[in-house]
C-alpha positions in Angstrom: 2.7 13.3 -9.2 2.9 15.0 -5.8 3.9 18.6 -6.4 1.2 19.9 -4.1 2.0 17.8 -1.1 2.5 20.6 1.3 -0.9 22.0 0.7 -2.3 18.5 0.7 -0.7 17.8 4.1 -2.3 21.0 5.5 -5.7 20.2 4.0 -5.4 16.6 5.5 -4.8 18.0 8.9 -7.7 20.5 8.7 -10.0 17.8 7.4 -9.0 15.4 10.1 -9.9 17.8 12.8 -13.3 18.7 11.2 -14.2 15.1 10.6 -13.2 14.0 14.1 -15.9 16.2 15.6 -18.4 15.1 12.8 -17.8 11.4 13.4 -17.6 11.0 17.2 -18.5 7.4 18.0 -18.3 6.4 14.4 -15.5 4.3 13.0 -15.0 2.4 9.8 -11.8 0.8 10.9 -11.3 -2.9 11.1 -8.2 -2.5 13.2 -9.2 -3.3 16.7 -7.2 -1.7 19.5 -6.1 -4.0 22.3 -7.9 -3.4 25.6 -7.0 -4.2 29.2 -9.3 -7.2 29.4 -8.9 -10.9 30.2 -12.2 -11.8 28.5 -11.8 -14.2 25.7 -13.5 -13.4 22.4 -13.6 -14.9 18.9 -12.1 -13.1 15.9 -12.5 -14.4 12.3 -9.2 -14.3 10.6 -8.6 -12.7 7.2 -6.5 -14.3 4.5 -2.7 -14.1 4.7 -2.8 -14.7 0.9 -5.0 -11.7 0.4 -2.8 -9.5 2.7 0.4 -10.3 0.8 -1.4 -9.6 -2.5 -2.5 -6.3 -1.1 1.1 -5.1 -1.3 2.1 -3.3 -4.5 4.6 -0.7 -5.5 4.9 2.0 -8.2 7.6 1.7 -10.9 8.7 3.8 -13.9 10.0 1.1 -16.2 10.2 3.6 -19.1 12.7 5.8 -17.3 15.6 4.5 -19.2 18.0 7.3 -18.2 17.5 6.8 -14.5 18.0 3.9 -12.1 15.1 2.0 -13.7 17.3 1.8 -16.8 19.2 -1.1 -15.2 16.5 -3.6 -15.8 18.4 -6.6 -14.7 18.8 -5.0 -11.3 15.1 -4.0 -11.1 14.1 -7.6 -12.0 16.5 -9.1 -9.5 15.3 -6.9 -6.6 11.6 -7.3 -7.4 12.2 -11.1 -7.3 14.0 -10.8 -4.0 11.4 -8.7 -2.2 8.5 -10.7 -3.3 6.1 -7.9 -4.4 4.0 -9.1 -7.3 1.9 -6.1 -8.1 3.2 -3.0 -9.9 1.7 0.2 -11.0 3.1 1.9 -14.0 1.9 4.3 -16.8 0.8 3.3 -20.3 2.4 5.1 -23.3 2.3 4.1 -27.0 5.0 5.6 -29.2 6.9 3.9 -32.0 7.6 0.2 -32.4 11.1 0.4 -30.9 9.8 2.2 -27.8 6.9 -0.1 -27.4 9.1 -3.2 -27.6 11.6 -1.8 -25.2 9.1 -0.9 -22.5 6.5 -3.7 -22.8 9.1 -6.5 -23.1 10.0 -5.5 -19.5 6.4 -5.9 -18.4 6.3 -9.3 -20.2 9.5 -10.5 -18.6 8.4 -9.5 -15.1 5.2 -11.4 -15.8 7.3 -14.6 -16.1 8.1 -14.3 -12.4 4.4 -13.8 -11.5 4.2 -10.0 -11.5 1.0 -8.3 -12.7 0.4 -4.6 -13.5 -2.1 -1.8 -12.8 -1.8 0.2 -16.0 -2.5 3.9 -15.7 -4.3 5.5 -18.7 -4.2 9.3 -19.0 -5.3 11.8 -21.6 -1.8 13.4 -21.3 -0.1 10.2 -22.6 -1.1 10.8 -26.2 -2.9 7.4 -26.4 -5.5 8.8 -28.7 -9.1 7.6 -28.7 -9.5 4.7 -26.3 -11.1 1.5 -27.6 -11.2 -2.1 -26.6 -9.0 -3.0 -29.6 -6.4 -0.5 -28.4 -6.4 -1.9 -24.9 -6.1 -5.4 -26.4 -3.0 -4.2 -28.2 -1.5 -2.9 -25.0 -2.3 -6.1 -23.2 -0.7 -8.2 -26.0 2.5 -6.0 -26.0 2.7 -6.4 -22.2 2.5 -10.2 -22.4 -1.0 -10.5 -20.8 0.3 -9.1 -17.5 -2.3 -6.4 -16.9 -4.8 -7.0 -14.1 -6.3 -3.5 -13.9 -6.6 -0.3 -15.9 -6.7 2.9 -14.0 -8.1 6.3 -14.9 -6.2 9.6 -15.0 -3.6 10.5 -12.5 -4.2 13.6 -10.3 -5.8 15.8 -12.9 -6.9 18.1 -10.1 -3.3 19.5 -10.1 -2.8 19.3 -13.9 -3.8 22.9 -14.8 -6.1 21.4 -17.4 -9.1 23.7 -17.9 -12.3 22.0 -16.7 -10.2 19.1 -15.4 -13.2 17.5 -13.6 -15.2 17.2 -16.8 -12.1 15.7 -18.5 -11.7 13.2 -15.6 -15.4 12.1 -15.8 -15.4 11.7 -19.6 -12.0 9.9 -19.8 -13.0 7.5 -17.0 -16.1 6.7 -19.0 -14.0 5.9 -22.0 -11.6 3.8 -19.9 -14.5 1.8 -18.5 -16.3 1.2 -21.8 -13.1 0.2 -23.5 -12.0 -2.3 -20.8 -15.4 -3.9 -20.8 -15.3 -4.3 -24.6 -11.9 -6.1 -24.5 -11.9 -9.6 -25.9 -9.4 -11.3 -23.7 -10.3 -14.4 -21.7 -9.4 -13.0 -18.2 -11.3 -10.2 -16.4 -9.5 -6.9 -16.0 -10.7 -4.5 -13.3 -11.2 -0.7 -13.7 -9.9 1.7 -11.1 -11.2 5.2 -10.8 -9.1 8.3 -11.3 -6.8 9.4 -8.6 -6.8 12.9 -7.1 -4.0 14.7 -5.3 -6.7 16.1 -3.0 -9.5 13.8 -2.1 -11.5 16.8 -1.1 -11.8 17.7 -4.8 -13.9 14.6 -5.4 -17.1 16.7 -5.1 -16.0 18.5 -8.3 -15.8 15.1 -10.2 -19.0 13.8 -8.6 -20.2 10.3 -8.3 -18.9 8.1 -11.1 -19.4 4.8 -9.4 -21.2 3.5 -12.6 -17.9 3.6 -14.5 -15.4 2.1 -11.9 -15.0 -1.3 -10.3 -13.0 0.2 -7.5 -12.4 3.7 -6.1 -8.9 5.2 -5.9 -7.1 7.3 -3.2 -3.6 8.9 -2.9 -3.5 9.5 0.9 0.1 10.5 1.8 0.6 10.5 5.6 2.9 13.6 5.3 5.7 12.1 7.4 3.2 11.0 10.2 2.0 7.6 11.3 0.0 5.7 8.7 -3.4 5.8 10.4 -3.5 9.6 10.2 -5.4 9.4 6.9 -8.3 7.5 8.4 -11.3 7.7 8.5 -11.6 11.0 6.6 -10.0 9.7 3.3 -12.5 6.9 3.2 -15.4 9.3 3.6 -14.1 11.7 1.0 -13.7 8.8 -1.5 -17.4 8.2 -1.4 -17.9 11.5 -3.3 -16.4 9.8 -6.4 -16.8 6.0 -6.1 -19.8 5.7 -3.7 -19.7 2.5 -1.8 -17.3 0.8 -4.1 -14.2 -0.7 -2.4 -10.9 1.1 -2.7 -7.4 0.8 -4.0 -4.7 3.2 -2.8 -2.5 3.6 -5.8 0.0 6.0 -4.2 1.2 6.5 -0.6 4.5 6.5 1.1 7.4 8.2 2.8 10.6 9.9 1.4 14.0 10.3 3.1 15.3 13.6 1.7 16.0 15.0 5.1 17.6 18.3 3.8 14.7 19.2 1.5 12.5 21.5 3.6 10.4 22.9 0.8 7.6 20.3 0.5 6.4 17.0 1.9 8.0 16.2 5.3 10.8 13.6 5.3 11.4 10.7 7.7 14.6 8.9 8.4 15.2 5.5 6.8 14.9 3.9 10.2 11.4 5.4 10.7 10.3 4.4 7.2 11.2 0.8 8.0 8.7 1.0 10.8 6.0 3.1 9.0 5.9 1.3 5.6 5.0 -2.2 6.9 2.5 -0.5 9.2 1.1 1.3 6.2 0.3 -1.9 4.4 -1.2 -3.4 7.6 -3.3 -0.4 8.5 -4.7 0.0 4.9 -5.5 -3.7 4.6 -7.3 -3.6 8.0 -9.4 -0.7 6.7 -10.6 -2.8 3.8 -8.3 -1.4 1.1 -8.0 -4.0 -1.6 -4.4 -3.1 -2.5 -1.9 -0.4 -1.6 0.8 0.6 -4.1 3.7 2.2 -2.3 5.4 5.1 -4.0 8.0 4.0 -5.2 10.4 1.0 -5.8 13.7 2.9 -6.5 15.2 6.3 -5.8 15.3 7.6 -9.3 18.6 9.4 -9.5 21.6 10.2 -7.2 21.0 13.1 -4.8 23.7 12.7 -2.1 22.8 16.0 -0.4 19.2 14.7 0.3 17.9 18.0 -1.0 15.4 16.8 -3.6 12.5 14.9 -2.1 11.4 13.6 -5.6 14.6 11.4 -5.6 14.1 9.6 -2.3 10.8 7.7 -2.2 12.3 4.4 -3.1 12.7 1.1 -1.1 16.2 1.1 -2.7 18.8 3.8 -3.0 19.9 5.0 -6.4 23.2 3.2 -5.9 21.3 -0.1 -5.7 21.7 -0.6 -2.0 18.6 -1.7 0.0 17.1 0.6 2.5 15.9 -0.8 5.9 12.3 -0.6 4.6 13.1 -3.0 1.8 14.3 -5.6 4.2 11.3 -5.0 6.5 8.8 -5.5 3.7 10.7 -8.5 2.3 10.7 -10.2 5.7 7.0 -9.5 6.3 6.1 -11.0 2.9 8.3 -14.0 3.5 6.7 -14.7 6.8 3.1 -14.4 5.6 3.3 -15.7 2.0 1.0 -18.5 1.0 0.3 -20.4 -2.1 -3.5 -20.2 -2.0 -6.5 -18.8 -0.1 -7.7 -20.8 2.9 -10.6 -23.1 2.0 -12.5 -21.5 4.9 -11.4 -18.7 7.2 -11.7 -19.8 10.8 -12.2 -18.1 14.1 -9.6 -17.9 16.9 -10.6 -17.3 20.5 -8.2 -15.2 22.4 -7.7 -12.1 24.5 -5.1 -9.3 24.4 -4.5 -7.9 27.9 -2.8 -4.4 27.9 -3.5 -1.0 29.2 -2.2 0.5 25.9 -5.1 1.3 23.5 -2.6 2.4 20.8 -1.7 -1.3 20.1 -3.4 -2.4 16.9 -3.7 -6.0 15.7 -4.6 -8.0 12.6 -5.4 -11.7 12.6 -4.5 -13.6 9.4 -4.7 -17.3 8.5 -2.8 -19.4 5.9 -4.3 -22.2 3.9 -2.7 -24.8 6.2 -4.8 -23.5 9.1 -2.0 -21.6 10.9 -2.9 -18.3 12.5 -0.7 -15.3 12.3 -1.5 -12.5 14.7 0.3 -9.2 14.0 0.6 -6.6 16.7 2.1 -3.1 16.5 2.0 0.2 18.3 0.3 2.8 16.1 2.3 5.7 17.5 4.7 8.3 16.0 8.2 6.9 15.4 9.7 10.1 14.1 9.7 13.8 15.1 9.6 15.7 11.9 10.3 19.1 13.5 13.4 18.0 15.3 14.2 15.4 12.6 14.9 12.8 15.2 13.8 9.2 15.5 11.6 8.7 18.6 12.7 5.9 21.0 9.4 4.1 21.6 9.5 1.6 24.4 8.0 -1.8 23.8 4.7 -2.3 25.5 3.7 -5.4 27.5 0.8 -7.5 26.2 -0.5 -10.8 27.5 -1.8 -13.1 24.8 -4.2 -15.7 26.1 -5.7 -18.5 24.0 -8.7 -20.7 24.9 -6.6 -23.8 24.7 -2.9 -24.9 24.7 -1.3 -24.9 21.2 1.7 -26.8 19.9 3.8 -23.6 19.6 3.8 -19.9 19.4 6.7 -18.2 17.5 7.4 -14.5 17.3 9.1 -12.5 14.5 10.0 -8.9 14.1 10.4 -8.4 10.3 11.8 -4.9 10.7 14.7 -6.3 12.8 15.5 -9.7 11.4 14.2 -12.5 9.2 14.7 -15.3 11.8 12.2 -16.0 14.4 13.0 -14.5 17.8 11.2 -16.7 20.4 9.4 -20.0 20.4 7.0 -21.1 23.2 6.0 -24.8 23.2 2.7 -26.2 24.4 1.3 -23.0 25.9 -2.0 -21.2 26.1 -0.6 -17.9 27.4 2.5 -15.8 26.6 3.7 -12.4 27.7 4.9 -10.2 24.8 6.6 -6.9 24.2 5.1 -5.0 21.3 7.2 -2.4 19.5 6.3 0.4 17.1 6.8 -2.0 14.2 5.1 -5.3 13.4 5.4 -8.2 15.8 4.3 -11.3 13.9 3.0 -14.1 16.1 2.7 -17.5 14.5 0.3 -19.8 16.2 0.6 -23.5 15.3 -2.3 -25.6 16.6 
């Protein structure tokens, strides 16, 4: 999965520097930094429903000998957190195995969960056909919403891996499009451990519905990966929109051999920001790696065992609570009939404050503010005490109420301001959710 993360982190840093100089004055980001201005301007909201549905997580439901083996626990915690999009691998073995694995998919489907199903030539699936994918979809209880091409073949040691990637993705695309089910199923491109290897694969946008990235921030703030990863993705998927099917942070603080760790406290700040930053960049969905720590490692010496939102003993990390609260605050039952504009200004001298404007189907606006700064010093292995920054939010008219939430801190609302058009806020280095009731 991520055995080459150190090299990838170094390559990401080098690429960032090079592309900074190549792209001065050019930005593909939809995140708008707050500016010290009292001028009101109109901003069209994005859908809160779409944002919540942009949140996904990787699972390994066939790891029966690890923490995923306790399926009742997995189901309970998935239901609790509210994530409804999972990414998992497809394997077909004997009838007993198939029943054991895909009955789990089907059961999770009963609580509204849907799957991105990864197809890979190393999974012994044999020749791909529409009939075979129909079989997998039936086994999984009609829970599959996308099929994804091979996972990180660029670090697989397969000879001529790029040719294998291209040909297998063609088979994936043709097979999915020949399926006979009633619902449409999307095709995601292959993932690469190093997006810079995309030039070896070449443009295969004719055999994908969406491109695919695995941009790990290497223990840094989430926005580190932009805009270079978006530019590199074009080598493979052209102008197709993107999914990020792996990204995240681990907490193995005593593993110094590979990907840098962050504290659990820092992950609780970074992970909600990861989803916000990626959605703001136009990413259709981000699948965090991963839902559970796979096995006990009390010494925190094996980074592969500490990517989860939950610890291997079943306890919830702070990031679990932060994501759960964010989803609860922004969940909606449907898309807004029409996305509206809100006229407002954000006055602050701090240009590192990012914001995202969302709207629910009942018309309420939700403005999310956060400082996009470092929250953890990886060299010192210390959390960074980031001071909240003052921001003045001014609306073009008085509203019934403005309520604030900090999902990383608590589920309950923190402040309520009634019949106001202007409020003074303190923005932390984690999301500040501002509910605006007209």
